[in-house]
C-alpha positions in Angstrom: 131.5 64.8 109.8 127.7 65.9 109.7 127.1 68.0 112.6 123.5 69.2 113.9 121.9 71.3 116.3 118.1 71.7 116.7 115.6 73.7 118.5 111.5 73.2 118.2 109.8 76.4 117.5 106.0 76.0 117.9 104.4 73.5 115.7 108.2 73.0 113.8 111.5 71.8 114.2 114.4 74.4 113.3 117.8 72.5 111.9 120.3 73.6 111.4 123.2 71.4 109.8 126.8 71.5 108.3 129.5 69.0 106.9 127.0 67.3 104.2 126.9 70.3 101.9 129.0 72.9 100.4 132.4 71.3 101.9 134.9 73.8 99.9 133.3 77.1 101.1 134.6 78.7 104.0 131.6 77.9 105.9 128.0 76.1 104.9 125.0 75.8 106.7 121.6 74.4 105.7 118.7 75.4 107.6 115.2 73.7 107.7 111.9 74.8 109.3 108.9 72.8 108.6 109.0 72.8 104.4 111.2 75.8 104.3 115.1 75.2 103.6 118.0 77.4 103.0 121.9 76.9 102.1 123.6 79.8 103.2 127.6 79.9 102.1 130.2 81.9 102.8 133.5 82.4 100.9 136.6 84.7 101.6 139.2 85.9 99.1 142.6 84.2 99.7 144.5 87.9 100.1 144.1 90.6 102.3 144.3 94.2 101.3 146.0 96.7 103.3 144.6 99.6 104.6 141.0 99.3 103.5 138.5 101.5 105.6 135.5 99.6 104.9 134.6 95.5 105.0 134.4 94.2 101.4 131.1 92.2 102.2 128.3 91.5 99.7 125.3 89.3 100.7 123.5 87.7 97.7 120.4 86.1 98.6 118.8 84.2 96.1 115.7 82.1 95.4 114.7 78.9 93.1 111.9 78.4 91.5 112.5 74.6 92.1 111.7 75.3 95.4 108.0 75.7 95.0 107.9 73.4 92.3 107.2 75.9 89.7 109.5 76.8 86.7 110.0 80.7 85.9 107.4 82.3 83.4 108.3 83.9 80.6 110.6 83.2 77.4 113.7 82.9 79.6 113.3 79.7 82.0 116.7 80.4 84.1 116.5 82.3 87.1 118.3 85.6 86.2 119.0 88.9 87.9 117.8 89.2 91.5 114.0 90.3 91.9 113.2 92.9 94.3 112.5 90.5 97.3 115.7 89.1 96.8 117.4 92.4 96.8 115.6 93.2 100.1 116.4 89.9 102.0 119.8 90.7 100.9 119.7 94.3 102.9 118.1 92.3 105.8 121.1 89.9 106.2 123.6 92.5 105.6 122.8 95.3 107.6 123.1 93.5 111.3 126.0 91.6 110.0 128.1 94.2 108.3 129.4 95.9 111.4 130.4 93.0 113.2 133.1 91.9 110.8 136.5 93.3 111.1 137.8 95.9 108.9 141.8 95.0 109.3 140.6 91.3 107.8 141.1 92.7 104.6 139.7 90.2 102.5 136.5 90.2 100.2 133.8 88.4 102.0 130.6 86.9 99.8 127.6 85.3 101.7 125.4 83.5 99.6 122.2 82.3 101.1 119.9 80.1 98.3 116.4 79.1 99.1 116.1 75.5 98.0 112.8 74.5 99.2 109.3 76.5 100.7 105.9 75.0 102.0 103.8 78.1 101.3 103.5 78.4 104.9 106.6 79.6 106.5 108.8 82.4 105.0 112.5 82.1 103.6 114.0 85.2 104.9 114.3 84.7 108.4 115.6 81.2 107.9 117.8 82.9 105.7 119.1 85.5 108.1 119.8 82.8 110.7 121.3 80.3 108.2 124.0 82.9 106.9 125.3 84.0 110.6 125.6 80.2 111.7 127.6 79.6 108.1 130.0 82.8 109.1 129.9 81.8 112.9 131.2 78.3 112.1 133.8 79.4 109.4 137.4 80.6 109.6 136.3 84.1 109.2 136.8 86.6 112.3 133.1 87.5 113.4 131.7 89.3 116.4 128.6 87.4 116.1 126.5 85.6 115.8 123.1 87.3 114.7 119.8 86.0 114.5 116.5 87.4 112.9 112.8 87.4 114.2 109.4 88.8 112.8 106.8 89.7 115.0 103.2 90.5 114.2 100.7 91.7 116.6 97.1 89.9 115.6 94.1 90.8 117.6 96.0 91.9 120.5 98.5 89.2 120.9 102.1 89.3 119.7 102.9 86.5 117.5 106.3 85.0 116.6 107.4 84.1 113.0 103.9 84.0 111.8 103.3 82.4 108.7 102.0 84.0 105.3 98.4 83.6 106.2 98.7 85.2 109.5 100.6 88.3 108.3 97.7 89.2 106.3 95.8 89.7 109.2 98.8 91.6 111.1 98.3 95.0 112.5 101.5 95.2 112.8 104.4 93.2 111.1 108.1 93.6 112.0 111.5 92.0 111.3 113.9 92.4 114.1 117.8 91.3 113.8 120.3 91.2 116.7 122.9 89.7 118.6 122.4 88.0 122.1 123.4 91.5 123.8 120.4 93.6 121.6 118.7 94.2 118.4 120.7 96.1 115.7 118.3 95.9 113.0 114.1 96.7 112.9 112.3 97.3 109.8 108.5 96.4 109.1 104.9 98.0 108.6 101.7 98.5 110.2 98.4 99.6 110.5 98.3 102.7 112.4 99.6 101.2 115.7 101.0 102.9 119.0 104.1 103.4 120.0 103.6 100.7 123.2 102.6 98.4 120.7 105.9 98.9 118.6 108.1 98.8 121.7 106.4 95.7 123.2 107.3 93.9 119.8 110.8 94.6 120.2 111.0 93.4 123.7 109.0 90.2 122.3 111.6 89.6 119.5 114.6 89.7 122.0 113.9 86.6 123.7 113.7 84.6 120.1 117.2 86.1 118.7 119.0 85.3 121.9 118.0 81.7 121.9 118.9 81.5 118.0 122.3 82.9 119.0 122.9 80.4 121.7 121.6 77.8 119.1 124.4 78.9 116.6 127.0 78.9 119.6 126.0 75.2 119.9 126.9 74.6 116.7 130.2 76.2 116.7 131.1 74.4 119.6 130.8 71.0 117.6 132.5 71.8 114.8 133.5 75.8 114.8 137.2 76.5 112.9 140.0 78.2 114.1 139.8 81.8 112.9 142.0 83.3 110.4 144.4 86.0 111.2 143.8 89.9 111.1 146.4 91.7 109.1 146.0 95.0 111.0 148.3 97.6 109.3 151.4 98.4 111.5 151.8 101.9 109.6 150.8 104.9 112.0 150.3 108.5 110.6 153.6 110.4 111.1 153.2 113.7 113.6 149.7 112.9 114.2 149.7 114.8 117.2 150.8 118.2 115.5 148.9 117.4 112.5 145.6 117.4 115.1 146.7 120.6 116.5 146.9 122.5 113.8 143.7 121.4 112.2 141.4 121.4 115.3 140.9 125.2 115.8 140.1 125.5 111.9 137.9 122.2 111.7 135.8 123.8 114.7 134.9 126.6 112.5 134.6 124.9 109.3 132.1 121.9 110.1 129.6 124.4 111.6 129.2 126.6 108.7 125.3 126.9 107.6 124.7 124.8 104.3 125.9 120.9 103.5 128.0 122.3 100.6 129.6 125.5 102.0 130.6 123.2 105.1 132.2 120.9 102.7 134.1 123.4 101.0 135.1 125.0 104.2 136.5 121.0 105.3 138.1 121.0 102.1 139.9 124.3 102.4 141.0 123.2 105.7 142.3 119.8 104.7 144.0 121.5 101.6 145.8 124.2 103.7 146.9 121.4 106.7 147.8 119.4 103.8 150.5 121.6 102.2 152.5 122.1 105.4 152.9 118.4 105.7 153.0 118.0 102.0 156.2 115.9 101.8 155.2 113.5 104.1 151.9 113.0 102.2 153.1 111.8 99.2 153.2 108.1 100.4 149.7 106.5 99.5 149.5 105.1 103.0 150.1 108.3 104.8 147.2 110.5 102.8 144.6 107.5 103.7 145.5 107.9 107.4 145.6 111.8 106.7 142.0 111.6 105.7 141.0 109.7 108.4 142.3 111.5 111.2 140.3 114.4 109.7 137.1 112.1 109.7 138.0 111.5 113.4 138.1 115.3 113.9 134.8 115.6 112.5 133.4 112.6 114.4 134.6 114.2 117.7 133.4 117.5 117.4 129.8 116.9 115.9 129.1 114.3 119.2 131.1 116.6 121.9 129.0 120.0 120.5 125.6 118.1 120.9 126.1 116.0 123.9 127.8 119.3 125.7 126.2 122.1 124.2 122.8 121.0 122.7 124.3 122.3 118.8 124.3 120.6 115.8 126.5 121.3 113.5 123.9 123.4 111.8 122.9 125.3 114.6 119.5 123.5 115.3 118.9 122.4 118.8 118.2 118.2 119.2 114.3 118.2 118.6 114.5 121.2 115.8 113.3 120.1 112.5 114.7 122.1 109.3 112.0 124.3 107.0 109.9 122.6 105.4 108.1 123.9 102.3 105.5 122.1 100.1 104.0 122.3 96.8 101.5 120.7 94.4 100.6 120.4 90.5 104.3 121.8 90.0 104.0 119.5 87.0 101.4 120.5 83.9 100.4 117.0 82.4 101.4 114.0 85.3 98.0 113.1 87.1 99.2 114.4 90.4 102.6 116.0 91.6 103.8 117.4 94.3 107.7 119.1 95.1 108.2 118.3 99.3 111.6 120.4 100.7 113.0 119.6 104.1 116.1 121.4 104.5 118.4 120.6 102.0 116.7 117.6 101.1 113.7 117.6 98.4 111.9 115.3 96.8 109.7 115.5 93.7 106.6 113.1 94.0 104.7 112.0 90.7 101.8 109.9 90.6 100.1 108.6 87.8 96.6 106.7 87.5 96.5 103.4 85.4 94.3 100.6 84.7 94.0 97.1 86.1 96.2 96.0 83.5 99.0 98.6 84.7 99.4 96.2 87.8 102.8 94.9 89.2 102.5 91.8 88.6 104.9 89.1 90.5 106.2 85.8 89.5 108.0 84.5 92.5 108.3 81.4 94.8 105.6 82.7 96.7 102.8 82.0 94.2 101.7 84.8 91.5 100.2 88.0 92.7 99.6 91.5 91.7 99.6 95.1 93.3 97.6 97.8 92.3 100.0 100.1 94.4 103.6 100.8 93.2 106.3 103.0 94.7 109.5 103.8 92.7 112.5 105.6 94.5 115.5 107.4 92.0 118.5 108.8 93.3 120.5 110.2 90.8 123.9 111.5 91.3 123.3 115.1 91.0 121.2 115.1 94.4 124.1 115.2 96.1 126.3 117.3 93.6 128.2 114.2 92.0 128.9 112.9 88.4 128.0 109.2 88.4 125.6 106.5 86.3 121.8 106.8 86.4 121.4 103.3 88.0 118.6 101.2 90.0 120.8 99.7 93.4 120.0 98.1 96.2 119.7 101.5 98.0 116.6 102.9 95.5 114.8 99.4 95.7 115.4 99.6 100.0 114.1 103.0 100.4 111.4 102.6 98.0 110.1 99.5 99.8 110.1 101.5 102.9 107.9 104.8 101.7 105.7 102.1 99.8 105.2 100.4 102.9 104.7 103.6 104.9 101.8 104.9 102.8 100.0 101.6 101.8 97.8 101.2 104.9 96.1 104.8 103.9 95.3 103.5 100.2 92.1 103.0 99.5 90.6 99.7 98.7 90.1 98.8 94.9 86.3 98.8 95.4 86.9 102.1 96.6 88.8 103.3 93.8 89.8 101.1 91.4 92.6 102.4 89.7 96.5 101.2 89.6 98.6 103.7 91.2 102.1 104.6 90.4 104.5 107.1 92.7 107.8 108.0 91.6 109.9 109.9 93.8 113.0 111.8 92.4 115.3 113.1 94.7 116.3 116.5 93.7 118.8 117.2 96.2 120.0 115.3 99.6 121.2 115.8 103.1 119.3 113.3 105.3 116.3 110.9 105.0 115.4 111.1 101.3 113.4 108.1 102.2 111.0 109.8 104.5 111.0 112.8 102.2 109.7 110.4 99.4 106.9 109.2 101.9 105.9 113.1 102.5 106.2 114.0 98.6 104.1 110.9 97.5 101.3 111.3 100.3 100.9 115.3 98.8 101.1 113.9 95.2 98.5 111.1 95.9 95.9 113.7 97.1 96.8 115.9 94.3 96.1 112.8 91.8 92.7 112.6 93.6 93.5 109.3 95.2 91.2 109.3 98.3 93.5 108.2 100.8 92.1 107.5 104.4 94.3 109.6 106.4 97.9 111.8 105.6 100.9 109.9 106.0 104.6 111.6 107.1 107.7 109.9 108.0 110.9 111.5 110.1 114.4 110.5 110.4 115.7 110.1 113.7 119.2 109.7 115.4 121.1 108.8 118.7 124.4 110.2 120.1 125.5 108.4 123.1 128.5 109.3 125.4 129.6 105.9 126.5 128.4 102.0 126.6 126.6 103.0 130.2 124.4 105.8 128.1 126.1 108.2 131.2 124.8 111.0 128.4 123.0 110.6 125.1 121.0 113.0 123.0 117.9 112.0 120.7 117.9 114.0 117.2 115.1 114.8 115.0 115.3 115.3 111.6 119.0 114.0 111.0 121.2 115.4 108.5 123.4 112.9 106.5 126.9 113.8 108.4 124.6 112.9 111.6 123.5 109.8 110.0 127.0 108.7 109.1 128.8 109.8 112.4 125.9 108.6 114.7 125.3 105.4 117.0 121.7 105.0 115.5 119.1 106.1 112.3 115.6 105.3 112.4 112.9 106.2 110.2 109.2 106.7 111.6 106.3 107.3 109.5 102.4 107.3 110.2 99.5 109.6 110.8 98.4 111.1 113.6 97.0 108.2 115.2 99.8 105.9 114.7 102.8 104.1 113.1 102.4 102.9 109.5 106.2 102.5 108.6 109.4 101.8 110.6 113.2 101.2 110.0 115.9 101.2 112.4 119.6 100.4 112.0 121.9 100.6 115.1 125.7 101.1 114.9 126.5 100.1 118.8 125.6 97.0 120.7 121.8 98.1 122.0 120.0 100.2 123.1 117.3 100.5 126.4 114.0 100.4 125.9 114.2 104.1 127.7 115.6 105.5 125.3 113.9 103.5 122.2 110.3 105.2 124.4 112.0 108.5 124.5 112.7 108.3 120.7 109.3 107.2 119.5 107.8 110.0 121.3 110.2 112.6 120.1 109.6 111.1 116.5 105.9 111.6 117.0 105.9 114.9 118.3 108.2 115.6 115.0 105.9 113.9 112.6 102.7 115.7 113.9 104.9 119.1 112.8 105.2 117.9 109.4 101.5 116.8 109.1 100.9 120.2 110.1 102.5 122.0 107.4 101.5 119.5 104.8 97.7 119.8 105.8 98.1 123.6 105.1 99.3 122.4 101.5 96.6 120.1 100.9 94.2 118.4 103.3 91.7 116.4 101.0 91.9 114.7 97.8 91.4 117.1 94.9 89.4 116.0 91.4 90.8 113.2 89.5 92.7 114.7 86.6 91.1 115.1 83.0 94.4 113.6 81.7 93.7 110.3 83.8 91.7 107.1 82.6 88.0 107.3 83.7 87.0 104.6 85.4 83.5 103.2 86.3 82.7 99.9 88.2 79.2 98.0 87.9 77.6 94.8 89.0 76.2 92.1 86.8 74.7 88.7 87.8 77.2 86.2 87.8 75.2 83.8 85.6 75.2 87.1 82.8 79.5 86.8 82.6 79.1 84.8 79.9 76.8 86.5 77.7 78.9 89.7 78.3 82.0 87.9 77.2 80.5 85.9 74.8 82.0 83.0 72.8 85.9 83.2 72.5 86.1 86.9 74.5 83.9 88.0 71.0 81.1 90.2 72.6 83.7 92.1 75.3 86.1 92.4 72.5 83.3 94.5 70.5 82.9 96.4 72.9 86.4 97.3 73.7 86.7 98.0 70.0 83.2 100.2 69.4 83.8 102.3 72.5 87.4 102.4 72.7 87.7 101.3 76.2 89.2 98.3 78.3 86.6 96.1 80.6 87.8 93.6 82.7 85.1 91.4 84.4 85.8 89.5 87.7 84.4 86.3 89.2 82.1 88.3 91.3 80.0 89.7 88.7 82.3 93.5 89.5 82.7 95.0 86.1 85.5 97.5 85.8 85.6 99.9 82.4 88.8 101.9 81.9 88.0 104.8 78.9 90.3 107.6 77.8 86.9 109.8 78.0 83.9 109.9 80.6 81.7 109.7 77.6 83.3 106.6 75.9 83.1 104.8 79.7 79.1 106.0 79.9 78.2 104.4 76.7 80.3 101.4 76.8 78.4 100.8 80.8 75.1 101.3 78.8 76.1 98.8 76.3 76.8 96.5 79.3 73.5 97.1 80.8 71.9 96.2 77.7 73.8 93.1 77.4 73.5 92.1 81.1 70.0 93.4 82.1 66.3 91.8 81.1 63.7 94.3 79.2 61.7 96.0 81.6 58.1 96.8 80.9 57.4 100.4 81.2 61.2 101.3 80.7 62.4 103.9 77.9 65.3 102.9 75.9 67.0 104.7 73.0 66.8 102.1 70.2 68.1 101.5 67.0 65.7 101.2 63.8 67.1 97.6 62.4 64.7 96.9 59.8 61.5 98.5 58.3 58.6 96.5 57.2 55.2 97.4 55.9 53.4 96.9 59.2 55.9 98.7 61.5 60.1 98.7 62.3 61.9 96.5 64.5 64.0 98.5 67.0 67.2 97.3 68.9 66.7 98.6 72.4 69.5 96.3 73.9 72.7 94.4 72.2 70.7 91.5 70.6 67.7 92.3 71.6 65.1 93.8 69.0 61.2 94.8 69.5 58.4 95.5 66.8 57.3 99.3 67.1 54.0 98.5 65.5 52.9 101.3 62.6 50.1 101.6 64.8 52.5 102.8 67.2 54.3 105.7 65.6 51.9 108.4 66.0 48.2 109.0 67.3 47.4 109.9 63.7 47.4 107.1 60.7 50.3 106.8 59.3 50.1 105.5 55.5 54.0 104.0 55.4 56.5 103.5 57.9 59.3 105.2 56.3 57.3 108.6 56.3 58.4 108.5 60.2 61.5 106.3 60.2 64.5 105.2 58.4 66.8 102.4 59.0 69.9 103.3 61.4 67.9 106.2 63.1 68.3 106.4 67.1 64.7 107.0 68.8 63.5 107.1 72.0 61.0 103.8 72.2 59.3 102.6 75.6 59.2 99.1 75.9 55.0 98.6 76.2 54.8 94.7 77.4 56.8 91.5 76.9 54.3 89.1 75.4 53.8 85.3 76.2 56.2 84.4 73.7 59.0 86.8 74.6 58.6 89.3 72.2 58.7 93.1 73.0 56.2 95.2 71.8 57.3 99.2 71.5 55.9 102.6 71.1 57.9 105.7 69.5 57.8 108.2 72.2 58.5 111.3 70.5 56.0 111.1 67.3 53.5 109.7 69.9 54.1 113.2 72.6 54.6 115.4 69.4 50.8 114.6 67.9 
């Protein structure tokens, strides 16, 4: 039986429907808003696995080209591996939903939202969040939802809920917020130097919409929600748990507060080994060993949190607002166009900037339409950065962290008219213990300046954390520059990047029911102080762009009349191809008459520019040209002063004295300075030979 609920939102109606499509899945919801539609399904495996210490859930958001009436570009016409956008939307859905599943359910869960229609007006990602949550909520899978998502833009002093694509382009701030009706749990987005107050206002605006969407899903659950499957909680308990804890606690109190990540890790391992040897017979059972490991995690959790809340002391000895030592270096690599090494405590990014031409732009072929970007940032997290052995892969984590760093830096990148290069930044994480994405933001900024990119302002980023005592926040601590352990064992992880004048990038994940606006305000103020502290250190290393590297392409731009574009390009591109071949450059012409010349050397670029001027500029009487002698006649020489434009230098204009033969002064192929005396009524060019006249 088909069931449907609707809600009017602005100019369109949001429809959530089930019972017509995907009836063999545990849950399936068709969601439509305007002309944008998403089908979300969820399935669970038939058998539960005992003793899982994580929720085995995967989210696979995918977009079909037919949704936009397109056929995939390239040789392969079938949709293939996930595109970066699909990975980012999958993360967007996964992060707010994952904490709401029960570990004790023990079954693999797969959520597949598929975009099947787009109208080019309403983005499908928010619809996918709502549809995915609704599919799980009506299914028989235990879930402490529903959740919903909302995009908020700040445009001309006003907040806009779920802006269209065109509205997003004009926004000073654009964030996506997800959460439950009790509070938001995930935020991410970018901005163009907005204040902390504007950010807080956007969060408040989002909560009302999220609550309404959760209530709408609850209406659908009342109509057709299935009875939930039973949980499979483990009935096995750790034997001698109190004795083990009593033996381990005093040793762990010392081990957990060692200075240095590796030293601390080794100390904890030594304590576990010592206690495990004492209870070796009991721990031969695999289940008992897992419970033993979980007990040690709980001990670490309690020690870290109690030390921070009761003493204001973190595991590395810092206070709550202290930032680890920072060092910055630039030009650490000899040949790349720009490089920097940013080190903050035990987190280090080697950031490298490469300058390319317009042909190097990142081209996207997706359902939103073909587009290209001239600023690219890639983030790599190799296993050696945490002292481990593993495969060198690009996973969802790398895509997400790189996207955050790119969004943080993008508002400060100059326009193509100001700096006509394609810019690629690569952040190689050399070591990691807390917020390598923000190290990438800082290192990326330094490497951009080292490469000569005239950034509008410097950008820095910091990761913040939160430790709370209870649901009522009777006691809490906001942490600046969190460690990996504080991220793992804390209640909130949020990253803030920006300039001295405002926020440019933001990402937050909350592990508790919600966070009060008072805490958020204090956290943002503390983050701003930390950000300015980091900027102080970065500015001592480099505060303005260096000259562009001699190894970078040489780029020049010029304007030609629109009606001269055809003359420059020539039939079938003949003229422009000849220029590129002759001077070893690449020439790009735009519809407005902007011509960009990319050459390996400045000399090649300058010569090509002069040649283009020759083609596109009309000869000016009185101007001096470097001309090439093309033909010698008895009465003078024909000299090419511009490509395709020849004039006559009469024998009488070769010298102040009488010249018997033209060949006494000139020879074919000779390059000579000539002055254009006049353009006669018939359009003929009359020239004089400057050197010969002045030397006599």
